[in-house]
C-alpha positions, 0 to 999 in steps of 0.5 A: 461485513461478509466473508472476512479473510486474512489470506490472498496467497501471500508468502510468509517470512522468517529471518532464518531463510532455512526455517519455515516462513511464517505468514505475518498479519499484514492483510485483512479483507471483507465484502462490504456492500458488494465490494471486496475491501482489503486493508494491507500493510505491505512489508517495508523491505528494510534495505535493498540487500536485505531478504525482507526486500525480496519478501516485499517483492514476492508479497506484492507479486502475490497481491497482483496475482490475486487482483488479476485472478479475482478480476478474471473469474469475477469473484471481486469485480468491485475491489479496493486495496488500501493501506500502507504500501511502503512505496512512493509511486513517483519521485514527486511523492517524496520530499527529497528524492536524493535522500532516498537514493539507494533505499527502499520505497522508491526502487524501480522493482517496487514501482513495477509491482504497483504497475502490475496492479494497474495491469490487473485492472485497478486504478490508483484512486489516491492519484486524487491526493497526489500532491499530499504526503501521507507519512512523516517520520518522527525523526528530525521533525519531518511532519513539522517541516512537511518532509513526507512521502506518499505511501498510503495508497488505494487501488480500486476496480469497479468503482469510481473515485470521486474525491479524496483527502489526507486527514493531517489533523489526525497526525498532529496529536500526541501519540499519533501514528506517523501515517495520516488517514487517507479518505477516498469517496467512491461512486459504487 
């Protein structure tokens, strides 16, 4: 690993909007074999009228600006953005679209931010697993009912995604995360 970073220009957040907006630990990146890789935890947004939702959109805007700028200046010709994006790219990526009506993760404003990443020259590599969920809430036995959403995504530039899978077995164990690992194989 080389050139480890925790900032790409993302904004901070504090519940008190008049207080200093502190940067949360939501990103870490490094260069691995010539590829800049970022592990991201995009803000949840909480509710559409919550200030955290505006923060989420601003955070994603900063990410798209970073992706566009580093693509244009050549500092990250090969780039992978991976992690919990807290956005389902399409209606088919949620178990029941009507359940999400009026909630975060599916709004046009959030999805527009994913399109901005594609406009910056990245491809959604996780299209390879678009028929699989990556997150199941612990409530109401969502995993057992396969009532999930696909919000763990990878966007890449300068690499060709060849194969992908969601490791559901990792989600099955006691004390497991509510997210399952997403594995994408690339040709560099």
